[in-house]
N, C-alpha and C positions, 0 to 999 in steps of 0.2 A: 460509514465508509465514504459516502458521497455527500456533497453539499449542494443544495438546490441553488443555482445562481443564474438562471435563465434571463433575469432582468438586470443583472449587474453588468455594467459596461466598462469597468475599470481595467487596468493592465493585468491583474491576476486575481487577487482576493481583496476585499475591503481593507484599507489601511496599507496595502502594499505600494511601495514606490519603486519604480524601475530605475536602474542605474542610468539607462539611456535618457530618461526624463530629467535626471539631474546633470546630464552632460558628462557622465563618467562611463568608462568602458568596463565590461565584465572582466575582472582581474584574472580569472582562470584562462581566458582566451589568449593571454599573453604568452602562455607556454603550453597550451593544449588545444587541440581541435574541438569544436563543439560536438557534444555527444549526439548520436543518432539512435533513438529508441526504436527498435524494430519488433520487439516482443516483450512480454512480461514473463519473467522467470517464476516468480511467486509473489504472493501478497501475505501480509500479516495483519491479523486483527484478534482482539481478545473478545471472547463472548461469555455470557453468564453460564454457569453450570447447567448442563443438560441441553444447551442450544447449539452445540457444535454441528450436529447432523443437519439441522434445518438451515443453518448458515451455509454449510457446504453445498446443500441442495440449491440454495439461492444463487450462489456463485456459479454453480454448474449450469443451471437452467437459464439464468438471465444473462450472464456474461460469457458463457461457453467455456469456462475453466474446466479442467479435468483433474481428478485426484491422481497424484503421482506416488505419494508415500504417506503412510499413517503410522503413528506410534501412540501408545496409551500408557497409563500409569502402572501397568503391569510390566512394562519394559524399561522405563526410565523413572527411577525414584530414589529418593534419599530418605533419611529419617524425618526430615522436615518438609519436603516438597516432592512434587511429581510433575510429569509432563504429559499432556495430551495434545497431540498436534496432527494436523492434516496438511500436507504439502501438495 
């Protein structure tokens, strides 16, 4: 989920080059205002079989997320696949 980068001092991630550093403007700003992130609606991650609950507990205890909705393979399934999800 997260990358430890406390000692990295670049613009974003290693290998990233900002448009400003190249003397270019962000193309989306020519027709849209910059977005303002005020909250996180949900996050997505894939976890190994049997680790959903411990992962949800980590997001709840460490980041303060809360469970909004859950579905399991008894509710959404096809002949070849199923869905287990926590939102």
